[in-house]
N, C-alpha and C positions, 0 to 999 in steps of 0.2 A: 553236672550241676543242672538242677531243674529250671525250666523256663515257664513263664506265665503267659498263656495264650488264650484266646476266646475258643469257645466250642466250635464255632465256624472254622477257625484256623485249624483246629485239631481234626475236624472232619476232612477239610481239604487236604491236609498233609496225609491223613490215613488213606484217602483215595489215591493220592499220588504214589504212596508207598506200595500199594497193590501192584501198580504197573512196574514200579522200579524193582521190586523184589522179583517179579516174574521175569523181567529182562535180565537181571543179574544171574538168576538160576539158569536161564536159557544160554547165556553166553559163557558161563563158567566152565572151565576145563579142569577136571580133577584127576584124570588118568591119561596116560599116553603109553606108547610102546617104546621099548629100548632094548638094544642088543646087550648081551652080558658085559662086554668090554667097552662098550661105547659110552662116551661121556655126554652125548647129545641125544635127546629124545627123537624118535622117528618122525612123528607127525608134526610136532611144533618146532622141531629143530632148535630146542633150547637146552642149555646145560642142565644137568639133573638138579643142581642146587637152585637154579633160577626157576625151573618148573615147579619145584617143591614150594618155593617161596610164593610163587604166583597162586598156586592152588590153595595154600594156607591163607593167603590174603583174601582170595575170593570167598573162602568159607567164612572167615571172620566178618567180612563185610556183609554177607547175606545174613548171618546170625545177628549182627548188630541192627540191621534194618528190621528184621522180624521182631526183635526185642522192642525197638522203637514203636513198631505197629501195635504190639500188645499193650505197651504203656499208654499209648494214645487211646486205644480201645477201652482200656480199664477206666481212664479218666473220663471219657465221654459217657460210658455207662453209669459211672458213679454220679456224674453231674446230672444226667437225665433222670436218675432215680430220686435225687433230692430237689431239683428245681421244679417249681410248680407254676402252672399258668391257669388263668380263668378263661373259661370258654362258655358258650351257650349251653353246652352239655354239662356244665358244672366245673368245679375246680379239679385238676388232675395233675399228676406228675408229667414232666415232659416225656419220660420213658413210656407211660401209658398212652400219651397223645400220639407218640410215634407208632406204637403198636396198634392203636385204633385206626390211624390213618392207613397203615398197611392192611389192616383187616378190610376197611371200606374199599380199598383199591383192589382187593383180591390178590395182594402181593405177599401174603404170609406163607407159612409152611404148607397150608392146605389150599393155596391158590384161590380161585374164584368161589370155592365152597364157603368161604367165610364172608363173602359180600352178601350178608343175609338180607340187607335192605334192597339191594339190587335184584336179588332173586325173588324176594317177596313182591316187588313192584311188577316184575315180568309175569309172575303167576297171577296176580290180581287182574292185570290188563288182559292176559290171555283168557282167563276165566270169563271175564265180562264179554270179550269179543266172541267166544265160543257160545255163550249163552244167547247172545243176540242173534247169532246165525241160526242156532237151533230153534229159537222162537220164530224167526222168519220162516224157516222151512215148515215147521209144524202148522203155523197159521195158514200158510199157503196151501199145504196139503189138505187141511180141513175145508178151506174154501172151495178147492177143486172137487173134493168129494161131494160137497153139497150140490154143486152145479151139476155133476154127473148124475146124481140121484134125481135131480129135477128133469134132466134130459130122458132118463130111463122111464120115468113116470109118464112123460108126455108121449113117448114112443108107444107105450102100452095102451094108449087111448082111454085112459081112465076119465071119469067124469070130472067136470071142472071143480066140483066140490071136493072130490078126493085127490085132485091134482095140486094139492097145496105144496108150496115150495118148502122143502125140509129146512128146519132151523139150522143155521150155521152155528157151531159151538162158539161160545164166548172166546174171543181171541186171548191167547196166552200173553201174559205181560211179564216183564222182568221183575223178579223179586230181589232187590238189592238193598237190604237193611243197612249195610255199612257205607253205601255210596262209594264203591270200591275205586272208581275212576278218580274221584276227588281225593280219596285217601292216598291212592298211588301217586298222584301228582304232588301232593304235599310231602309225601315221604321221599320222593325223588328230589324235589327242590331242597328239602331239609338236609338230605345226604350230601348234595353238591355244595350247599352253603357251609356245612360242617367241615367238609374236606378243605375248602378254601380257607376257612377260619383256622383250622389246625395248621395248614401249611404256613400261614402268615405268622401265627403266634409261636410256632416251633422255631421259625427263622429268627424272629425277634429275640426269643429267649437265647438261642444259640449264639447270636451276635453280641449279646450283652452279659453272657455268663462266662466267667474265667475259670480255667483249670491249670493246674501245675503238672507238667510232664518233664 
């Protein structure tokens, strides 16, 4: 007989079943040794009929738990596909919200590779930092070169008229048409806010959506 439970309860039971099934498989004993004329098994010291009954019972219990797990999983997937939530990123199914949350966390099948926003933020910040350092080095090198040229001219004893200080090239400046630091900050904050929103709305949906299993 089917029972009506919330998705949260289904998720909790499904998680519990993972541990329970693993424990039942680990402790199950399906085979033993026995001498041809002995009525008792060698290791478990059980009558053959008793051992057979125990092995059969363990098998049936494990299979029933697995079937329950699959029914719960099917109900959760079906519910997530049909239930919809409103988010700052638009209306979406709970199934997509869960997948999006996994992607943003880098928890999907491709790992961190799908955290595109996080990767983009780090790339933008690194590019800005490297450009700043390159600008500093090149401007400093140009300034030193101009001073060294001035020293060489003075050492050569040229006339005051010809001993003009060589012009220092106009300093390099950052060309940042996108204002990458500002965009990176906004992207990072938006990603974190969306993750928090998805977490909250998925939990609310799961707590108020019912399934039959």
